[in-house]
PDB file as gemmi writes it, atoms N, CA and C in Angstrom:
CRYST1    1.000    1.000    1.000  90.00  90.00  90.00 P 1                      
ATOM      1  N   MET A   1      70.139 138.659 172.852  1.00  0.00           N  
ATOM      2  CA  MET A   1      69.401 139.731 172.509  1.00  0.00           C  
ATOM      3  C   MET A   1      68.200 139.943 173.288  1.00  0.00           C  
ATOM      4  N   SER A   2      67.798 140.972 173.553  1.00  0.00           N  
ATOM      5  CA  SER A   2      66.644 141.565 174.341  1.00  0.00           C  
ATOM      6  C   SER A   2      65.517 141.533 173.671  1.00  0.00           C  
ATOM      7  N   LYS A   3      64.424 141.273 174.437  1.00  0.00           N  
ATOM      8  CA  LYS A   3      63.084 141.147 173.997  1.00  0.00           C  
ATOM      9  C   LYS A   3      62.669 142.336 173.011  1.00  0.00           C  
ATOM     10  N   ASP A   4      62.968 143.430 173.365  1.00  0.00           N  
ATOM     11  CA  ASP A   4      62.730 144.745 172.507  1.00  0.00           C  
ATOM     12  C   ASP A   4      63.383 144.489 171.273  1.00  0.00           C  
ATOM     13  N   VAL A   5      64.741 144.089 171.229  1.00  0.00           N  
ATOM     14  CA  VAL A   5      65.454 144.162 170.075  1.00  0.00           C  
ATOM     15  C   VAL A   5      64.581 143.102 169.218  1.00  0.00           C  
ATOM     16  N   GLY A   6      64.606 141.914 169.711  1.00  0.00           N  
ATOM     17  CA  GLY A   6      63.784 140.862 168.849  1.00  0.00           C  
ATOM     18  C   GLY A   6      62.432 141.278 168.369  1.00  0.00           C  
ATOM     19  N   ALA A   7      61.721 142.039 169.164  1.00  0.00           N  
ATOM     20  CA  ALA A   7      60.379 142.505 168.758  1.00  0.00           C  
ATOM     21  C   ALA A   7      60.575 143.535 167.501  1.00  0.00           C  
ATOM     22  N   ALA A   8      61.712 144.235 167.448  1.00  0.00           N  
ATOM     23  CA  ALA A   8      61.739 145.325 166.464  1.00  0.00           C  
ATOM     24  C   ALA A   8      61.998 144.576 165.089  1.00  0.00           C  
ATOM     25  N   PHE A   9      62.849 143.559 165.349  1.00  0.00           N  
ATOM     26  CA  PHE A   9      63.340 142.681 164.150  1.00  0.00           C  
ATOM     27  C   PHE A   9      61.984 141.938 163.671  1.00  0.00           C  
ATOM     28  N   GLU A  10      61.075 141.369 164.569  1.00  0.00           N  
ATOM     29  CA  GLU A  10      59.935 140.727 164.053  1.00  0.00           C  
ATOM     30  C   GLU A  10      58.977 141.809 163.501  1.00  0.00           C  
ATOM     31  N   ALA A  11      58.988 143.019 163.817  1.00  0.00           N  
ATOM     32  CA  ALA A  11      58.286 144.148 163.353  1.00  0.00           C  
ATOM     33  C   ALA A  11      58.672 144.465 161.849  1.00  0.00           C  
ATOM     34  N   HIS A  12      59.796 144.496 161.745  1.00  0.00           N  
ATOM     35  CA  HIS A  12      60.412 144.693 160.603  1.00  0.00           C  
ATOM     36  C   HIS A  12      60.216 143.597 159.488  1.00  0.00           C  
ATOM     37  N   ALA A  13      60.457 142.481 159.945  1.00  0.00           N  
ATOM     38  CA  ALA A  13      60.154 141.288 159.040  1.00  0.00           C  
ATOM     39  C   ALA A  13      58.825 141.210 158.660  1.00  0.00           C  
ATOM     40  N   LEU A  14      57.577 141.699 159.616  1.00  0.00           N  
ATOM     41  CA  LEU A  14      56.297 141.660 159.169  1.00  0.00           C  
ATOM     42  C   LEU A  14      56.168 142.676 158.218  1.00  0.00           C  
ATOM     43  N   VAL A  15      56.515 143.795 158.383  1.00  0.00           N  
ATOM     44  CA  VAL A  15      56.342 144.873 157.154  1.00  0.00           C  
ATOM     45  C   VAL A  15      56.899 144.434 155.937  1.00  0.00           C  
ATOM     46  N   PHE A  16      57.987 143.875 155.976  1.00  0.00           N  
ATOM     47  CA  PHE A  16      58.548 143.334 154.615  1.00  0.00           C  
ATOM     48  C   PHE A  16      57.487 142.239 154.070  1.00  0.00           C  
ATOM     49  N   LEU A  17      57.313 141.326 154.858  1.00  0.00           N  
ATOM     50  CA  LEU A  17      56.411 140.377 154.185  1.00  0.00           C  
ATOM     51  C   LEU A  17      54.902 140.590 153.872  1.00  0.00           C  
ATOM     52  N   GLN A  18      54.424 141.877 154.679  1.00  0.00           N  
ATOM     53  CA  GLN A  18      53.113 142.287 154.156  1.00  0.00           C  
ATOM     54  C   GLN A  18      53.431 142.957 152.746  1.00  0.00           C  
ATOM     55  N   ARG A  19      54.563 143.600 152.502  1.00  0.00           N  
ATOM     56  CA  ARG A  19      54.857 144.157 151.380  1.00  0.00           C  
ATOM     57  C   ARG A  19      54.822 143.239 150.126  1.00  0.00           C  
ATOM     58  N   GLN A  20      55.097 141.918 150.506  1.00  0.00           N  
ATOM     59  CA  GLN A  20      55.208 140.827 149.622  1.00  0.00           C  
ATOM     60  C   GLN A  20      53.992 140.341 149.460  1.00  0.00           C  
ATOM     61  N   ARG A  21      52.739 140.795 149.983  1.00  0.00           N  
ATOM     62  CA  ARG A  21      51.402 140.438 149.856  1.00  0.00           C  
ATOM     63  C   ARG A  21      50.909 139.291 150.815  1.00  0.00           C  
ATOM     64  N   LEU A  22      51.826 139.123 151.838  1.00  0.00           N  
ATOM     65  CA  LEU A  22      51.192 138.143 152.729  1.00  0.00           C  
ATOM     66  C   LEU A  22      50.566 138.805 153.950  1.00  0.00           C  
ATOM     67  N   ARG A  23      49.534 138.137 154.366  1.00  0.00           N  
ATOM     68  CA  ARG A  23      48.727 138.750 155.576  1.00  0.00           C  
ATOM     69  C   ARG A  23      48.933 138.007 156.902  1.00  0.00           C  
ATOM     70  N   LEU A  24      48.996 139.154 157.647  1.00  0.00           N  
ATOM     71  CA  LEU A  24      49.351 138.404 159.169  1.00  0.00           C  
ATOM     72  C   LEU A  24      48.190 137.703 159.774  1.00  0.00           C  
ATOM     73  N   VAL A  25      48.281 136.561 160.396  1.00  0.00           N  
ATOM     74  CA  VAL A  25      47.399 135.751 160.908  1.00  0.00           C  
ATOM     75  C   VAL A  25      47.458 135.763 162.397  1.00  0.00           C  
ATOM     76  N   ALA A  26      48.650 135.756 162.819  1.00  0.00           N  
ATOM     77  CA  ALA A  26      48.984 135.706 164.071  1.00  0.00           C  
ATOM     78  C   ALA A  26      50.430 135.978 164.750  1.00  0.00           C  
ATOM     79  N   ARG A  27      50.839 136.335 165.758  1.00  0.00           N  
ATOM     80  CA  ARG A  27      52.224 136.658 166.047  1.00  0.00           C  
ATOM     81  C   ARG A  27      52.435 135.831 167.419  1.00  0.00           C  
ATOM     82  N   ASN A  28      53.616 135.556 167.722  1.00  0.00           N  
ATOM     83  CA  ASN A  28      54.351 134.902 168.921  1.00  0.00           C  
ATOM     84  C   ASN A  28      53.255 133.816 169.303  1.00  0.00           C  
ATOM     85  N   VAL A  29      53.019 132.714 168.561  1.00  0.00           N  
ATOM     86  CA  VAL A  29      52.150 131.654 168.735  1.00  0.00           C  
ATOM     87  C   VAL A  29      53.128 130.687 169.671  1.00  0.00           C  
ATOM     88  N   ALA A  30      52.620 130.520 170.807  1.00  0.00           N  
ATOM     89  CA  ALA A  30      53.283 129.441 171.752  1.00  0.00           C  
ATOM     90  C   ALA A  30      52.556 128.319 172.299  1.00  0.00           C  
ATOM     91  N   CYS A  31      53.133 127.345 172.415  1.00  0.00           N  
ATOM     92  CA  CYS A  31      52.691 126.109 173.050  1.00  0.00           C  
ATOM     93  C   CYS A  31      53.641 125.529 173.985  1.00  0.00           C  
ATOM     94  N   ARG A  32      53.360 124.356 174.526  1.00  0.00           N  
ATOM     95  CA  ARG A  32      54.474 123.903 175.332  1.00  0.00           C  
ATOM     96  C   ARG A  32      55.496 123.141 174.572  1.00  0.00           C  
ATOM     97  N   GLY A  33      56.727 123.689 174.702  1.00  0.00           N  
ATOM     98  CA  GLY A  33      57.730 123.157 173.682  1.00  0.00           C  
ATOM     99  C   GLY A  33      58.045 123.806 172.603  1.00  0.00           C  
ATOM    100  N   GLY A  34      57.384 124.959 172.202  1.00  0.00           N  
ATOM    101  CA  GLY A  34      57.456 125.478 170.920  1.00  0.00           C  
ATOM    102  C   GLY A  34      57.028 126.928 170.652  1.00  0.00           C  
ATOM    103  N   GLU A  35      57.533 127.704 169.704  1.00  0.00           N  
ATOM    104  CA  GLU A  35      57.017 129.052 169.379  1.00  0.00           C  
ATOM    105  C   GLU A  35      57.378 129.290 167.966  1.00  0.00           C  
ATOM    106  N   ILE A  36      56.235 130.115 167.583  1.00  0.00           N  
ATOM    107  CA  ILE A  36      56.283 130.686 166.051  1.00  0.00           C  
ATOM    108  C   ILE A  36      56.174 132.136 166.026  1.00  0.00           C  
ATOM    109  N   ASP A  37      57.104 132.749 165.578  1.00  0.00           N  
ATOM    110  CA  ASP A  37      57.285 134.182 165.709  1.00  0.00           C  
ATOM    111  C   ASP A  37      56.204 134.949 164.793  1.00  0.00           C  
ATOM    112  N   LEU A  38      55.923 134.487 163.399  1.00  0.00           N  
ATOM    113  CA  LEU A  38      54.714 134.934 162.761  1.00  0.00           C  
ATOM    114  C   LEU A  38      53.998 133.818 162.151  1.00  0.00           C  
ATOM    115  N   VAL A  39      52.865 134.002 161.865  1.00  0.00           N  
ATOM    116  CA  VAL A  39      51.961 133.124 161.133  1.00  0.00           C  
ATOM    117  C   VAL A  39      51.437 133.833 159.996  1.00  0.00           C  
ATOM    118  N   MET A  40      51.569 133.595 158.749  1.00  0.00           N  
ATOM    119  CA  MET A  40      51.096 134.736 157.666  1.00  0.00           C  
ATOM    120  C   MET A  40      50.301 133.633 156.832  1.00  0.00           C  
ATOM    121  N   ARG A  41      49.466 134.339 156.071  1.00  0.00           N  
ATOM    122  CA  ARG A  41      48.647 133.689 154.951  1.00  0.00           C  
ATOM    123  C   ARG A  41      49.110 134.226 153.546  1.00  0.00           C  
ATOM    124  N   GLU A  42      49.465 133.313 152.580  1.00  0.00           N  
ATOM    125  CA  GLU A  42      49.687 133.550 151.218  1.00  0.00           C  
ATOM    126  C   GLU A  42      48.572 133.880 150.563  1.00  0.00           C  
ATOM    127  N   ARG A  43      48.769 134.454 149.206  1.00  0.00           N  
ATOM    128  CA  ARG A  43      47.594 134.970 148.489  1.00  0.00           C  
ATOM    129  C   ARG A  43      46.629 133.832 148.210  1.00  0.00           C  
ATOM    130  N   ASP A  44      47.417 132.502 148.042  1.00  0.00           N  
ATOM    131  CA  ASP A  44      46.755 131.096 147.452  1.00  0.00           C  
ATOM    132  C   ASP A  44      46.050 130.541 148.575  1.00  0.00           C  
ATOM    133  N   GLY A  45      46.149 131.136 149.849  1.00  0.00           N  
ATOM    134  CA  GLY A  45      45.293 130.563 150.990  1.00  0.00           C  
ATOM    135  C   GLY A  45      46.390 129.675 152.014  1.00  0.00           C  
ATOM    136  N   SER A  46      47.599 129.294 151.545  1.00  0.00           N  
ATOM    137  CA  SER A  46      48.573 128.513 152.310  1.00  0.00           C  
ATOM    138  C   SER A  46      48.806 129.467 153.565  1.00  0.00           C  
ATOM    139  N   LEU A  47      49.129 128.524 154.735  1.00  0.00           N  
ATOM    140  CA  LEU A  47      49.939 129.235 155.883  1.00  0.00           C  
ATOM    141  C   LEU A  47      51.217 129.104 155.733  1.00  0.00           C  
ATOM    142  N   VAL A  48      51.912 130.177 156.216  1.00  0.00           N  
ATOM    143  CA  VAL A  48      53.410 130.361 156.257  1.00  0.00           C  
ATOM    144  C   VAL A  48      53.732 130.607 157.782  1.00  0.00           C  
ATOM    145  N   PHE A  49      54.640 129.816 158.066  1.00  0.00           N  
ATOM    146  CA  PHE A  49      55.054 129.783 159.622  1.00  0.00           C  
ATOM    147  C   PHE A  49      56.552 130.350 159.451  1.00  0.00           C  
ATOM    148  N   VAL A  50      56.539 131.538 160.118  1.00  0.00           N  
ATOM    149  CA  VAL A  50      57.882 132.319 159.943  1.00  0.00           C  
ATOM    150  C   VAL A  50      58.634 132.487 161.140  1.00  0.00           C  
ATOM    151  N   GLU A  51      59.963 131.953 161.183  1.00  0.00           N  
ATOM    152  CA  GLU A  51      60.915 132.303 162.253  1.00  0.00           C  
ATOM    153  C   GLU A  51      61.819 133.422 161.629  1.00  0.00           C  
ATOM    154  N   VAL A  52      61.859 134.233 162.680  1.00  0.00           N  
ATOM    155  CA  VAL A  52      62.730 135.636 162.399  1.00  0.00           C  
ATOM    156  C   VAL A  52      64.207 135.428 163.315  1.00  0.00           C  
ATOM    157  N   ARG A  53      65.200 135.601 162.572  1.00  0.00           N  
ATOM    158  CA  ARG A  53      66.411 135.416 163.447  1.00  0.00           C  
ATOM    159  C   ARG A  53      67.386 136.664 162.892  1.00  0.00           C  
ATOM    160  N   ALA A  54      68.321 137.022 163.901  1.00  0.00           N  
ATOM    161  CA  ALA A  54      69.124 138.227 163.581  1.00  0.00           C  
ATOM    162  C   ALA A  54      70.184 137.861 164.346  1.00  0.00           C  
ATOM    163  N   ARG A  55      71.526 138.342 163.668  1.00  0.00           N  
ATOM    164  CA  ARG A  55      72.857 138.131 164.113  1.00  0.00           C  
ATOM    165  C   ARG A  55      73.341 139.347 163.630  1.00  0.00           C  
ATOM    166  N   ALA A  56      74.286 140.003 164.547  1.00  0.00           N  
ATOM    167  CA  ALA A  56      75.182 141.183 163.986  1.00  0.00           C  
ATOM    168  C   ALA A  56      76.239 140.887 163.153  1.00  0.00           C  
ATOM    169  N   GLN A  57      76.856 139.588 163.330  1.00  0.00           N  
ATOM    170  CA  GLN A  57      77.982 139.202 162.443  1.00  0.00           C  
ATOM    171  C   GLN A  57      77.655 137.857 162.002  1.00  0.00           C  
ATOM    172  N   ARG A  58      78.517 137.300 160.938  1.00  0.00           N  
ATOM    173  CA  ARG A  58      78.222 135.965 160.408  1.00  0.00           C  
ATOM    174  C   ARG A  58      79.012 134.781 161.029  1.00  0.00           C  
ATOM    175  N   HIS A  59      79.534 134.968 162.069  1.00  0.00           N  
ATOM    176  CA  HIS A  59      80.230 134.110 162.642  1.00  0.00           C  
ATOM    177  C   HIS A  59      79.382 132.752 163.103  1.00  0.00           C  
ATOM    178  N   TYR A  60      79.927 131.782 163.046  1.00  0.00           N  
ATOM    179  CA  TYR A  60      78.982 130.398 163.140  1.00  0.00           C  
ATOM    180  C   TYR A  60      78.200 130.150 162.111  1.00  0.00           C  
ATOM    181  N   GLY A  61      78.117 130.646 161.053  1.00  0.00           N  
ATOM    182  CA  GLY A  61      77.277 130.666 159.744  1.00  0.00           C  
ATOM    183  C   GLY A  61      75.996 131.586 159.838  1.00  0.00           C  
ATOM    184  N   GLY A  62      75.887 132.383 160.754  1.00  0.00           N  
ATOM    185  CA  GLY A  62      74.983 133.498 160.724  1.00  0.00           C  
ATOM    186  C   GLY A  62      73.578 133.086 161.057  1.00  0.00           C  
ATOM    187  N   ALA A  63      72.761 133.942 160.967  1.00  0.00           N  
ATOM    188  CA  ALA A  63      71.402 133.679 161.663  1.00  0.00           C  
ATOM    189  C   ALA A  63      70.696 132.675 161.089  1.00  0.00           C  
ATOM    190  N   ALA A  64      70.626 132.461 159.849  1.00  0.00           N  
ATOM    191  CA  ALA A  64      69.835 131.338 159.198  1.00  0.00           C  
ATOM    192  C   ALA A  64      70.236 130.020 159.686  1.00  0.00           C  
ATOM    193  N   ALA A  65      71.719 129.887 159.706  1.00  0.00           N  
ATOM    194  CA  ALA A  65      72.299 128.666 160.100  1.00  0.00           C  
ATOM    195  C   ALA A  65      72.210 128.378 161.640  1.00  0.00           C  
ATOM    196  N   SER A  66      71.684 129.508 162.404  1.00  0.00           N  
ATOM    197  CA  SER A  66      71.384 129.019 163.756  1.00  0.00           C  
ATOM    198  C   SER A  66      70.158 128.526 163.964  1.00  0.00           C  
ATOM    199  N   ILE A  67      69.365 128.256 163.134  1.00  0.00           N  
ATOM    200  CA  ILE A  67      68.301 127.426 163.286  1.00  0.00           C  
ATOM    201  C   ILE A  67      68.492 125.815 163.054  1.00  0.00           C  
ATOM    202  N   GLY A  68      68.971 125.242 164.134  1.00  0.00           N  
ATOM    203  CA  GLY A  68      69.426 123.938 164.157  1.00  0.00           C  
ATOM    204  C   GLY A  68      68.206 123.023 164.212  1.00  0.00           C  
ATOM    205  N   TRP A  69      68.550 121.682 164.284  1.00  0.00           N  
ATOM    206  CA  TRP A  69      67.582 120.566 163.947  1.00  0.00           C  
ATOM    207  C   TRP A  69      66.427 120.676 165.324  1.00  0.00           C  
ATOM    208  N   GLN A  70      66.994 121.000 166.590  1.00  0.00           N  
ATOM    209  CA  GLN A  70      65.945 121.239 167.479  1.00  0.00           C  
ATOM    210  C   GLN A  70      65.285 122.351 167.644  1.00  0.00           C  
ATOM    211  N   LYS A  71      65.605 123.367 167.189  1.00  0.00           N  
ATOM    212  CA  LYS A  71      64.872 124.586 166.765  1.00  0.00           C  
ATOM    213  C   LYS A  71      63.877 124.339 165.676  1.00  0.00           C  
ATOM    214  N   ARG A  72      64.088 123.671 164.645  1.00  0.00           N  
ATOM    215  CA  ARG A  72      63.137 123.268 163.760  1.00  0.00           C  
ATOM    216  C   ARG A  72      62.114 122.381 164.199  1.00  0.00           C  
ATOM    217  N   GLN A  73      62.527 121.588 165.123  1.00  0.00           N  
ATOM    218  CA  GLN A  73      61.526 120.697 165.660  1.00  0.00           C  
ATOM    219  C   GLN A  73      60.402 121.344 166.791  1.00  0.00           C  
ATOM    220  N   ARG A  74      61.105 122.266 167.454  1.00  0.00           N  
ATOM    221  CA  ARG A  74      60.216 123.101 168.283  1.00  0.00           C  
ATOM    222  C   ARG A  74      59.217 123.902 167.280  1.00  0.00           C  
ATOM    223  N   ILE A  75      59.646 124.355 166.112  1.00  0.00           N  
ATOM    224  CA  ILE A  75      58.834 125.219 165.267  1.00  0.00           C  
ATOM    225  C   ILE A  75      57.630 124.430 164.920  1.00  0.00           C  
ATOM    226  N   VAL A  76      58.058 123.079 164.263  1.00  0.00           N  
ATOM    227  CA  VAL A  76      57.119 122.314 163.670  1.00  0.00           C  
ATOM    228  C   VAL A  76      56.047 121.771 164.882  1.00  0.00           C  
ATOM    229  N   ARG A  77      56.503 121.485 165.979  1.00  0.00           N  
ATOM    230  CA  ARG A  77      55.796 121.264 167.038  1.00  0.00           C  
ATOM    231  C   ARG A  77      54.740 122.294 167.308  1.00  0.00           C  
ATOM    232  N   ALA A  78      55.202 123.558 167.439  1.00  0.00           N  
ATOM    233  CA  ALA A  78      54.267 124.474 167.647  1.00  0.00           C  
ATOM    234  C   ALA A  78      53.245 124.986 166.360  1.00  0.00           C  
ATOM    235  N   ALA A  79      53.623 124.434 165.195  1.00  0.00           N  
ATOM    236  CA  ALA A  79      52.735 124.849 163.953  1.00  0.00           C  
ATOM    237  C   ALA A  79      51.803 123.449 163.983  1.00  0.00           C  
ATOM    238  N   ARG A  80      51.996 122.417 164.401  1.00  0.00           N  
ATOM    239  CA  ARG A  80      51.327 121.321 164.469  1.00  0.00           C  
ATOM    240  C   ARG A  80      50.102 121.560 165.675  1.00  0.00           C  
ATOM    241  N   HIS A  81      50.475 122.140 166.759  1.00  0.00           N  
ATOM    242  CA  HIS A  81      49.709 122.417 167.657  1.00  0.00           C  
ATOM    243  C   HIS A  81      48.781 123.762 167.314  1.00  0.00           C  
ATOM    244  N   TYR A  82      48.934 124.570 166.581  1.00  0.00           N  
ATOM    245  CA  TYR A  82      48.199 125.774 165.953  1.00  0.00           C  
ATOM    246  C   TYR A  82      47.224 125.136 165.017  1.00  0.00           C  
ATOM    247  N   LEU A  83      47.485 124.406 164.058  1.00  0.00           N  
ATOM    248  CA  LEU A  83      46.728 123.757 163.290  1.00  0.00           C  
ATOM    249  C   LEU A  83      45.783 122.804 163.870  1.00  0.00           C  
ATOM    250  N   ALA A  84      46.241 122.214 164.918  1.00  0.00           N  
ATOM    251  CA  ALA A  84      45.055 121.255 165.654  1.00  0.00           C  
ATOM    252  C   ALA A  84      44.108 122.020 166.380  1.00  0.00           C  
ATOM    253  N   THR A  85      44.771 123.316 166.843  1.00  0.00           N  
ATOM    254  CA  THR A  85      43.627 124.022 167.919  1.00  0.00           C  
ATOM    255  C   THR A  85      42.898 125.223 167.211  1.00  0.00           C  
ATOM    256  N   ARG A  86      43.519 125.791 165.989  1.00  0.00           N  
ATOM    257  CA  ARG A  86      43.070 126.937 165.542  1.00  0.00           C  
ATOM    258  C   ARG A  86      42.529 126.969 164.172  1.00  0.00           C  
ATOM    259  N   VAL A  87      42.745 125.765 163.560  1.00  0.00           N  
ATOM    260  CA  VAL A  87      42.331 125.636 161.988  1.00  0.00           C  
ATOM    261  C   VAL A  87      41.337 124.492 161.803  1.00  0.00           C  
ATOM    262  N   SER A  88      40.068 124.896 161.164  1.00  0.00           N  
ATOM    263  CA  SER A  88      39.122 123.732 160.997  1.00  0.00           C  
ATOM    264  C   SER A  88      39.760 122.866 159.685  1.00  0.00           C  
ATOM    265  N   ASP A  89      40.265 123.362 158.692  1.00  0.00           N  
ATOM    266  CA  ASP A  89      40.558 122.694 157.589  1.00  0.00           C  
ATOM    267  C   ASP A  89      42.043 122.746 157.453  1.00  0.00           C  
ATOM    268  N   ALA A  90      42.711 121.819 157.113  1.00  0.00           N  
ATOM    269  CA  ALA A  90      44.146 121.690 157.016  1.00  0.00           C  
ATOM    270  C   ALA A  90      44.597 122.412 155.724  1.00  0.00           C  
ATOM    271  N   PRO A  91      45.171 123.743 155.609  1.00  0.00           N  
ATOM    272  CA  PRO A  91      45.715 124.207 154.325  1.00  0.00           C  
ATOM    273  C   PRO A  91      46.966 123.839 153.985  1.00  0.00           C  
ATOM    274  N   ALA A  92      47.476 124.024 152.857  1.00  0.00           N  
ATOM    275  CA  ALA A  92      48.925 123.883 152.619  1.00  0.00           C  
ATOM    276  C   ALA A  92      49.901 124.830 153.462  1.00  0.00           C  
ATOM    277  N   CYS A  93      50.882 124.342 153.818  1.00  0.00           N  
ATOM    278  CA  CYS A  93      51.616 125.077 154.952  1.00  0.00           C  
ATOM    279  C   CYS A  93      53.135 125.158 154.311  1.00  0.00           C  
ATOM    280  N   ARG A  94      53.869 126.076 154.905  1.00  0.00           N  
ATOM    281  CA  ARG A  94      55.335 125.966 154.598  1.00  0.00           C  
ATOM    282  C   ARG A  94      55.984 126.573 155.789  1.00  0.00           C  
ATOM    283  N   PHE A  95      57.441 126.467 155.827  1.00  0.00           N  
ATOM    284  CA  PHE A  95      58.189 127.130 156.938  1.00  0.00           C  
ATOM    285  C   PHE A  95      59.110 127.906 156.402  1.00  0.00           C  
ATOM    286  N   ASP A  96      59.072 129.503 156.770  1.00  0.00           N  
ATOM    287  CA  ASP A  96      59.813 130.218 156.105  1.00  0.00           C  
ATOM    288  C   ASP A  96      61.035 131.052 157.000  1.00  0.00           C  
ATOM    289  N   VAL A  97      62.075 131.408 156.696  1.00  0.00           N  
ATOM    290  CA  VAL A  97      62.963 131.939 157.760  1.00  0.00           C  
ATOM    291  C   VAL A  97      63.114 133.377 157.217  1.00  0.00           C  
ATOM    292  N   VAL A  98      62.946 134.381 158.142  1.00  0.00           N  
ATOM    293  CA  VAL A  98      63.569 135.941 157.719  1.00  0.00           C  
ATOM    294  C   VAL A  98      64.839 136.007 158.632  1.00  0.00           C  
ATOM    295  N   ALA A  99      65.925 136.083 157.907  1.00  0.00           N  
ATOM    296  CA  ALA A  99      67.084 136.295 158.591  1.00  0.00           C  
ATOM    297  C   ALA A  99      67.691 137.642 158.497  1.00  0.00           C  
ATOM    298  N   PHE A 100      68.304 138.385 159.478  1.00  0.00           N  
ATOM    299  CA  PHE A 100      68.933 139.683 159.332  1.00  0.00           C  
ATOM    300  C   PHE A 100      70.308 139.152 159.766  1.00  0.00           C  
ATOM    301  N   GLU A 101      71.152 139.308 158.491  1.00  0.00           N  
ATOM    302  CA  GLU A 101      72.548 139.130 158.437  1.00  0.00           C  
ATOM    303  C   GLU A 101      73.186 140.452 158.458  1.00  0.00           C  
ATOM    304  N   ALA A 102      73.958 140.768 159.589  1.00  0.00           N  
ATOM    305  CA  ALA A 102      74.685 142.119 159.477  1.00  0.00           C  
ATOM    306  C   ALA A 102      73.796 143.301 159.112  1.00  0.00           C  
ATOM    307  N   GLY A 103      72.614 143.239 159.457  1.00  0.00           N  
ATOM    308  CA  GLY A 103      71.528 144.163 159.036  1.00  0.00           C  
ATOM    309  C   GLY A 103      70.957 144.157 157.720  1.00  0.00           C  
ATOM    310  N   ARG A 104      71.271 143.034 156.782  1.00  0.00           N  
ATOM    311  CA  ARG A 104      70.703 142.856 155.745  1.00  0.00           C  
ATOM    312  C   ARG A 104      69.598 141.795 155.807  1.00  0.00           C  
ATOM    313  N   LEU A 105      68.275 142.000 155.419  1.00  0.00           N  
ATOM    314  CA  LEU A 105      67.149 141.133 155.367  1.00  0.00           C  
ATOM    315  C   LEU A 105      67.297 139.854 154.302  1.00  0.00           C  
ATOM    316  N   VAL A 106      67.185 138.968 154.607  1.00  0.00           N  
ATOM    317  CA  VAL A 106      67.276 137.661 153.773  1.00  0.00           C  
ATOM    318  C   VAL A 106      66.256 136.810 154.049  1.00  0.00           C  
ATOM    319  N   TRP A 107      65.162 136.688 152.964  1.00  0.00           N  
ATOM    320  CA  TRP A 107      63.931 135.759 153.054  1.00  0.00           C  
ATOM    321  C   TRP A 107      64.087 134.367 152.485  1.00  0.00           C  
ATOM    322  N   LEU A 108      64.001 133.372 153.344  1.00  0.00           N  
ATOM    323  CA  LEU A 108      64.177 132.011 152.906  1.00  0.00           C  
ATOM    324  C   LEU A 108      62.873 131.325 152.731  1.00  0.00           C  
ATOM    325  N   ARG A 109      62.308 131.393 151.781  1.00  0.00           N  
ATOM    326  CA  ARG A 109      60.914 130.708 151.467  1.00  0.00           C  
ATOM    327  C   ARG A 109      61.210 129.132 151.472  1.00  0.00           C  
ATOM    328  N   ASP A 110      60.325 128.466 152.292  1.00  0.00           N  
ATOM    329  CA  ASP A 110      60.374 127.017 152.228  1.00  0.00           C  
ATOM    330  C   ASP A 110      62.001 126.559 152.824  1.00  0.00           C  
ATOM    331  N   ALA A 111      62.060 127.260 154.003  1.00  0.00           N  
ATOM    332  CA  ALA A 111      63.484 127.103 154.384  1.00  0.00           C  
ATOM    333  C   ALA A 111      63.733 125.496 154.813  1.00  0.00           C  
ATOM    334  N   PHE A 112      62.875 124.765 155.472  1.00  0.00           N  
ATOM    335  CA  PHE A 112      62.608 123.504 155.870  1.00  0.00           C  
ATOM    336  C   PHE A 112      61.198 123.005 155.808  1.00  0.00           C  
ATOM    337  N   ARG A 113      61.082 121.765 155.697  1.00  0.00           N  
ATOM    338  CA  ARG A 113      59.825 121.062 155.748  1.00  0.00           C  
ATOM    339  C   ARG A 113      59.611 120.295 157.061  1.00  0.00           C  
ATOM    340  N   ALA A 114      58.217 119.905 157.471  1.00  0.00           N  
ATOM    341  CA  ALA A 114      58.010 119.376 158.695  1.00  0.00           C  
ATOM    342  C   ALA A 114      58.516 117.970 158.829  1.00  0.00           C  
ATOM    343  N   ASP A 115      58.514 117.269 157.418  1.00  0.00           N  
ATOM    344  CA  ASP A 115      59.099 116.051 157.432  1.00  0.00           C  
ATOM    345  C   ASP A 115      60.361 115.629 157.533  1.00  0.00           C  
ATOM    346  N   GLU A 116      61.268 116.850 157.653  1.00  0.00           N  
ATOM    347  CA  GLU A 116      62.536 116.790 157.770  1.00  0.00           C  
ATOM    348  C   GLU A 116      63.005 116.529 159.315  1.00  0.00           C  
ATOM    349  N   VAL A 117      62.256 116.984 160.117  1.00  0.00           N  
ATOM    350  CA  VAL A 117      62.488 116.942 161.589  1.00  0.00           C  
ATOM    351  C   VAL A 117      61.974 115.917 162.303  1.00  0.00           C  
TER     352      VAL A 117                                                      
END                                                                             
């Protein structure tokens, strides 16, 4: 998938999440060994680290299933780096996935936990 197509899916996910009353904090946060597509803030103040995935077809389990153990590890590593370098107090956090499955948006809240990787 090209960067332009990926950016379009991220933009669509961002609009969706903002309609769910989450507020954008940062986009494409990268550190050595990991990246987070979107960092959002929930109304209760918790941070939400969002991975956006898209697949045209559901082969091999689809978009959500494509986030394997190694990918989750890289997301958690980037989240820890983000918290250590940009946040003074440690808020509650969760990891969500916004998956586009054959054009349909699926929001998986609390898709995985940092202590699982």
